[in-house]
C-alpha positions in Angstrom: 0.3 0.3 -0.2 2.7 2.8 0.6 4.4 1.8 -2.9 1.1 1.8 -4.5 1.1 5.9 -2.6 4.4 6.6 -3.2 4.0 5.7 -7.3 0.6 7.6 -7.2 2.1 11.1 -5.6 4.7 10.5 -8.3 2.5 9.9 -11.1 0.2 13.1 -10.0 3.8 15.3 -9.4 5.0 13.7 -13.1 0.9 14.9 -14.6 1.6 18.2 -13.5 5.1 19.0 -14.4 4.1 18.1 -18.1 1.1 20.2 -17.7 2.9 23.4 -16.7 5.6 22.5 -19.6 2.6 22.4 -22.1 0.8 25.5 -20.7 4.4 27.2 -21.3 4.7 26.3 -24.7 1.8 27.2 -25.9 2.4 30.8 -23.7 6.0 31.0 -25.6 4.0 29.9 -29.0 0.9 32.8 -28.9 4.2 35.2 -27.9 5.6 34.2 -30.7 2.5 35.2 -33.1 2.3 38.6 -31.2 5.7 39.0 -32.2 5.2 38.1 -35.6 2.5 40.1 -36.1 4.0 43.2 -34.6 6.9 42.7 -36.8 4.8 42.5 -39.6 2.8 45.5 -39.0 6.1 47.7 -38.1 7.6 46.3 -42.0 4.3 47.7 -43.5 5.2 51.7 -41.7 7.2 52.3 -45.1 8.3 55.1 -46.8 9.2 55.4 -50.3 12.0 56.7 -51.4 13.0 57.4 -55.0 16.8 58.2 -56.4 16.7 58.3 -59.7 14.9 55.4 -61.6 16.1 53.6 -58.6 13.0 53.4 -56.1 13.2 51.6 -52.7 10.8 51.3 -49.5 12.5 52.3 -46.6 11.8 51.8 -42.4 11.9 54.5 -39.4 12.9 52.9 -35.8 10.0 55.3 -35.2 7.3 54.5 -37.5 8.5 50.0 -36.1 7.7 51.1 -33.0 4.1 52.7 -33.4 2.5 50.0 -35.8 4.2 47.6 -33.4 2.5 48.8 -29.9 -0.3 49.5 -31.7 -0.6 45.9 -32.7 0.5 44.5 -29.1 -2.2 47.2 -27.6 -5.4 45.8 -30.1 -4.2 42.3 -29.0 -3.6 42.9 -25.3 -2.3 39.1 -24.4 -0.6 40.6 -21.8 2.8 41.8 -23.9 5.4 44.1 -23.7 7.0 45.9 -26.5 10.6 45.3 -25.7 12.4 46.7 -29.2 11.1 47.5 -32.7 14.1 48.2 -35.6 15.4 48.1 -38.3 18.6 46.3 -38.9 19.2 47.1 -42.0 16.3 49.3 -43.0 14.7 47.0 -45.1 13.7 44.4 -42.2 11.8 45.3 -38.8 12.5 43.7 -36.0 10.5 43.4 -32.8 10.8 42.0 -29.7 8.6 41.3 -26.8 8.1 40.2 -23.0 5.6 38.6 -21.1 5.5 36.9 -18.3 4.3 33.3 -17.6 3.0 31.6 -14.1 2.0 28.3 -14.3 -1.4 27.1 -14.0 -1.6 25.6 -9.9 1.3 27.0 -7.9 3.8 24.1 -6.5 6.8 23.6 -5.5 7.2 21.4 -8.8 8.0 24.6 -11.3 9.1 27.9 -10.8 6.3 30.6 -9.7 6.9 32.8 -12.4 9.1 33.2 -15.9 9.7 36.0 -18.0 9.3 35.2 -21.8 10.7 36.7 -24.5 10.2 36.5 -28.5 11.6 38.1 -31.5 9.9 38.6 -35.0 11.1 39.6 -38.5 9.6 40.9 -41.3 10.9 42.2 -44.0 9.7 44.8 -47.0 10.4 45.2 -50.8 9.1 46.3 -54.0 9.1 44.5 -57.0 
C-alpha cells in the first residue's frame, strides 16, 4: 500500500509538471505570433524613396515602434514591447516579452518566468 501511494504521488507530480510544460509551450507560441504580427505591422510602415530610376522602401525605427505598439495594444495578450527597430532599413525586428505563471502553484515549477520572443519581417518592392 505505501508503495502504491508513493507511485501515485510521483505520477501526479509528473502529470502536473507535464501540464505546466505544455502551458509554457503554448504561451511561448502565442508570444511568437504576437511578435510576428507586430513585426509584420512594423514592416508595413515604410516610406517610398525614389533615387533616379531606383525605387526602394525604407523603414524608420519610430514608425516601426508605433505600428508594433498599436498591434500589441489591440491584441492585449499581456505582452509588452521591448524593442522595435530596423537593422538594415528593409526589415523590421520586434521583440516582445510577457510573464508566465503556472496554472497551479507548486514547489515543482518556478512561480513566475519571463518569456521573450523576436519577430522579423522584411519589406520589398517589386
